[in-house]
C-alpha positions, 0 to 999 in steps of 0.5 A: 381228174375232171373230164372236159377242158382240164388237161391236168388234175384240178384242185377246184371245180370252178374255172379260173377267172377269165378261162374261156375268154381268151379267144374273145379277147384275142379277136376283139377291137384293136387287138384283132387289127394289130394281130392281122397286121403282123401276120400279113407282113410276110405274106405281103413280102411273098406277093411283092416277090411274085410281083417282081418276077412277073414284072421281069418276065413282062419287060420288053427289054433285058435289063443289065445283070449288074443293075439286077444284082445291085438293086437288092443290095441298094434296097437292103441299104435303104431298109438299114438307113430307114431303121437307123433313122427310125422312119415311120412304119408305113415307110418301113412297109413300103421299103420292104415291099420295094425290097420284095419286088426287087428281089423277085425281079432279080430272082426272075433274071437269075433264073432266066439266065440259068435256064437260057 
């Protein structure tokens, strides 16, 4: 068995073609931005939800509970329509962020009602 990078016995002492270059290929050029764009979307949704909750608690008035509970359903319907019509990815991102804000707003309202 070869000591070093090998996890299993090797037939040859020379590394395979491209071995050791995986990290360089993963972080070079357009692949880097594609990977970072994919990984950032759940984080953006979490920040959108936090923004919605903060927006609820800074409102000077109490919105109606019916509107608060119907808003996420409307946002889901808009996302479904956008996906059905094959909307641009930027439009999809905006719809998902709006859904996150509305969901955070609704969560803040429900939490405030449960505590009060």
